[in-house]
C-alpha positions, 0 to 999 in steps of 0.5 A: 561189361554187361553179361549180354555183351560178354556173351556176345563177345564170347561167341566172336572169340570162340569162333576163332580161337582154340586149338592145340599145338602140333608136336611135329615141326613144320617147314611148310604149310599144307591145306591138311595141317591148316584144316587139322588145326582149324578142327582142333580149333573148333573141338576145344571151342566146343569144350571151353578149353581156355588153354586150347583157345589160346595156344595157337595164338602168336604173341603179337596176334591182331584180332578184330571183331565186328558185331552187329544185331539184326534190324540194327545198322550199328556195328561194334568193333572190338580190337584185342591182342592175346592177352586181352583175348585170354582175360575176356575169355576167362571171365566169360568161361565163368558163366554158365551156358551151352554152346554149339558152332558149325564152321562151313565154306572153309577155304584155304589160300596158301601164298607162294612162300608156303609159310603163310595161309589165309583161311576164311569160313562162315560160323554158325553159333548159338549160346544158350543161358538161363536168360535165352537163346542167342544166335549168330552168323560170322564171316571169319578170315584168319591169317596163319604163318609158321613160326618155329616150326608151328602154325599160329594165327597172326591175325583174325578178323570176324564180322558177326551178326545176331539174329 
């Protein structure tokens, strides 16, 4: 992949995936638990912590990233599984760059079974390399569930626009 595309995908990938597992086993999903995981995701992402990025992903997670540029009506869609995400992220982390992330408008919906939740949020990111600065805004929807008492992502869909 071209370095610019890798950087672009990295923005997409980082917005969603990092964090650490919670030590305590959970019986039901709570809004507090979901928000704590999302905050953990954001902290690990800012630190470029690969282990933290993949920890909350279910082994069968489905990741869909739709990326477009300002002034273009073309969109590139990438579907990844956990292994592919790990590989792309590992290669991207080898590049030298600075990264900022702000998550806003986070909404949590917990379903009636208390074992499934959907989180929607908007992400504002900046990646700075020696070649310049990339800015992006994304709308993200993540579905989480409890597996073996741990909160994990089973689906993540992100629509990102560079400007």
